[in-house]
Structures are given as C-alpha cells and as structure tokens.
N, C-alpha and C positions, 0 to 999 in steps of 0.2 A: 389337584394342582401342587406341584412340588415347590417347597420353600427353600431358599438358599440358606445354607448353614454358615453364617458369618463368623461363628465362634470356632470353626474347625481349624486346627493348626495347619499352616502351610507345609507342604511336603519338602523335607530337607533332602537335597541331592545326596545320594550314598556313594562312597568310594568303592563299594563292593560291586563287582561286575554283575550285570543282570542275568547272565547265563551261568550262575553258580549252582552247584549241586544242592539238593534239598537238605542234605546232612553231611557231616564230616567237616574237615578243616577247610577253611577258605583262605586263600593267600592274597594279601594286599602288599604288593612289592613296590619298593621305591628303589630306583637305580643308585648304587653307591658309586661315588667318584673318587673318594679318598678313605684311607684307614679301613680297608676291607681285606679279607682273606678268602681265597677260593678253596672250598672244601668239597671233595668228591663224595658222591652218594655211597660209594663203596665203604666209606667210613661212617658217614651220618646214618646210614641204614644198615650197618653191619649187624648180622644175625647172631654172632657169637660174642662180641664185645659187650661188656656191661655199659650202663649209661654213664657211670663215673669214668670209665676208660675212654669212651667216646668224647666226653666233655673235656677230659684232660688232653686228649690228642688235639682237639680243636684249639685249646689254649696254647699248647706248645707250638703248633704250626703258626699261630698268630704272632709269636715273639720274634724280635729281631735276632739275627745271628749273634752269638756271643752271650745271650741272656743265660743266667744261671737258674737251674731248675732242680736243685737238690730237694730231697724229701722234706726236710725241715722248712725250707723256704716255701714250698708248695703248701704244707700244712699250716703255715702262718698266713698264707694268702687266702686259702679256702677253708670252709668249716669242716671238711672231711679230716679224719684222723690220719696220722702217719701210717698206720696199718693199712687203711683203705687206699691211700695214694700209692704206697708201695705195691700193693696187689694190682692196681690199675696200670702201673708202669710195667709190671711183669706181663700183664695181658697184651699191652701194646708191643712189647718185645716178641712175644710168641707169634703175633700176627704180622710182624714185619714193619710196624709203623715207627719203631724205635730200636736203636742199637746202643748199648752201653758197654764200654770197654774200660778196664783198669790199666793205667799206664804209670810207669815209674819215671819221674823226671830226673834229669842229671844230678840234681842235689839230693836224690833219695826219696823225695816226697811222692806218695801214691796218690794219683788223682783219677777221677772218673770222667771219661769223655763221652758225651751224648750226641748221637746223630739222629735227626728227625727226618722221616720219609713221608712226603705228602701222598705218595702212592707206592705201596710195597711192590717189589719185583714179583712177577708171575712165576710160579714154579716151572721148572724146565720141562716137565712132561706135558704141561698144558699151555706152554708159550706159543703164540702164533708163528706162522712160518715167516712173515715179513719182519723186518728189523723194527723192534718196538722203539717208541720215542724214549729218549733218555729220561731216567727218573731223577728228579731234583733232590739233592741231599742238602739238608741244612744243618750245619754244625751248630748245635745249640749252646753247649756250655762245656767248660772244664770245671767240674765240681771239686773244690779243694776242702770240703768239709772232712773232718776226721770220720772214717768209716764207722758205722754204727755196729757195735758188737753186743752180744747178749751179756747183760750184767749179772754178776754173781749173786746168789741168794743164800741167806744164812741156813745152816743145817738145822739150827734150833732157834725158833722165834723167841726173842727176849725183849720185852717192852722197854726196860731200862736202857739196854744196849741200843735199841732203835732210837730212843730219845737222845742218847749221847751222840749218835751219828748224825741226827737231824741238827742238833745244835752245832756240831762241828762244821757242817756245810753252811749253815746260816752265818757262822762267825768268820768264814773265810774272807769276807769282804773287809773285815777290820785289818787283816794282814796283807791283802792284796785287793785294792778297790775294783780291779777288772774282773774279779771273781764274784760279781754280784749276780746271784741266781734267782730265778723266778720260784715261786712257791711250787709250781708244777715240777720244775727240775729238782728241787730239794726232795720232794716225795719220790721221785724216780730213782735218785741216786743214793738215798738214805740206806736201803737194803744192802747195797754194795759196800758202803763204808761200815755197816754193821758186821759184814763178813770179815773185814780186816780187824776189827775189834775182837770178834769171835776167835780169830786165829792168833790172838795175843799181841797184836800191834798196839803200841801206845798211841793215844790220840795226837800227841805232839809229832810223832813220827809220821802218822798219816797226813797231818797238816803240812809238814815239810815236803813230803812226796808230792802233794797236790799243788803246792805253790812254787816249787823250785823250777828255775830255768824256763820260765814262761816265754813263748814267742813274742816278738815285738808287736806283731799284728794278731790280736786275739779276737777273732769274730765270733766264735762259738765256744764260750768258756764251758758250758755244760757238756758238750761233745768232747772236749779235751779231757775233762775230768772223768767221763765215762771210760775213755780209752785208757787213761792211767790206772784207774781202779780195777780195770780188767787185765791189762797187759802186765802190770807190776804187782799183781796180787801175790802175797807171800804164801808158801805152802802151810798146810795145817801143822800144828805142833805134833812131834812124834809121840806115840803112846808110851806110857811108862811114867815112873816118878820124875816129874819135872817141877821146877819152881813154880809156885802158884803166881799168876799174874794178877795183881791188885786191880780191881775194877775202879776206874776213875769216878770221882764224885760227879753227880749230875750238874749240868749247867744251870745256874740261877741268874736272874736279873737283879742287879743291885737296887735296893728300895730307895736309894738317894739319887744316884746318877744314871740308873738303868743300864749300866755297863754289865756285860756278861762275865761271870766268874764261876769257878767250880767250888761247891761246898755241899755238905750233906743235907743242909736245910736252907730255906731262904733267909736273906738278911742283907748285910752290907758288904761291899768289896773291901780289899785291904786299904784302898785310898780313902774310903769313907768311914772306916771304923775309928772312933776316937781313941780307943785304947791302943791301937797300933801307931797312930800318929803321935801320941804322947810318948810311947816307948821309943820311937825313932828320934 
C-alpha cells in the first residue's frame, strides 16, 4: 500500500519550454516593446571578429545618431584599455561595420567622422542579381578630440629628470586650474616632458608652452598637452662645445605650507623662511 508523501514540495511551473534540448543553451525570450536594437546574426555570430569587436559594434549600433564614440570616451565607459578598443574599431572597419574619415572644418580643425553600418554592403562579385535592400547608415559622431600621437621617449633614462618632469605636470594646475591631470595622465606624459628637459629646455619654458593660449572649451587637457609635447618638441642640441645647461633643482613640498618649490634639499619655501621674511 502506497502512502501519500505530504512533505513533498509542490512542483513550481517552469518558464522553460518542455520540448527543450537535453544540453546546450536554452532561450527564454520576452518580447521587447521599447528600448531595443535589432542586431543581425551576421554580426552576433561573426566568425572572424573578436568578442570585443562584436560587443563594441552592438554598443555603437544601440547609440543615438550624433553620439560621440572617441577611443578615450569608450575606454572611460568600459573596462577594456584604449589599445584593445582601438584594435576592435579597426576590426569593424576591415569588415565593413564602421567607417571613419578625417575631415578638416572651415576653421582648420581636423575631426573624425564615424559612420556605423548595421549590415555591411555585400562585395560586388557575390552580390545577388536582384536589387538589394538599402543599407541603413547611422552617422554616429564627429569626434573633436585631439588626435593621439606617439609620445616622444628620452634617449637616456634619468630618474632625477623624470621626477622633475612629473613635478612640472602636477604643478600645472597651480598656473592653470583647467590643467588638472589624473595620476594616470601624469605617468603617461612625464617621459615626453623629460625629453624636453633632456634637450635643454628650461622648466619655465616648458610650462609656458603647455599653458599658453588654451582654447576656451578645454574638454581633454591631457590630449592637448600630449599634442603640444609632440608637435612643438624642440630639436636636440647640436654636437660640439655648447654652454652647459644647469639642471634645475628638484621640486620640494614646503614643510610649513605644503607649497611646491625648487631646492636642492627639503625645507621651507621663500614665503615661510623666517630669515627671508626678516630680510625683506
């Protein structure tokens, strides 16, 4: 005689269809009515694109027309590095999902115009005989960021020169508050500043070059500084007997007011030294 199992849990209805396969992925789909993007399987299941490129293409196709998609903006939005994002954009260009062209505006500014294709045009030799459906082009952005250029590297590594370059970059915000750099930007730009010092440029001359005639709308200070450090780099000093260039004292933090000043050893700045105040 069978007994009823009163403690057995009641069966919960499953949202998974009964005729699902025994293994592999099972789809439980809900119909989207708002905020969705149609993506073709030719992209989602592309055999040659990397997963980063496929994901980036999906993100770009979901953006409204006019959205800005510069490499720095994408790197700030996603955990991937600028190097990986740049590589993924090149993949999408090679396979026809993206087109980027450089244009010069009437005022002389060079911008990058980006066009996103939700379905790349078929090659002429494999195109069907009938007239294909028109391919939708989405103008995504006009990227006004300063173009990224390779930064110069010192010929001879010098720790003191590198420290002086780092201090110069950190101190820029005292002279121009809009040049507030992140620690990451300082580390990236310091070798380029060290090249200027290596070539005999005085720290004050470097500072004036970096802070002079800044644009009214400064959105990417690090990109602007990188461009100036590269485009305005002075040539190396000619060989032969030339006047020795005195190396500047390292930057120190005043022990009283924490203000940066140059001195061979730590101590107090001119405003906090009692002997200088009394002499004045």
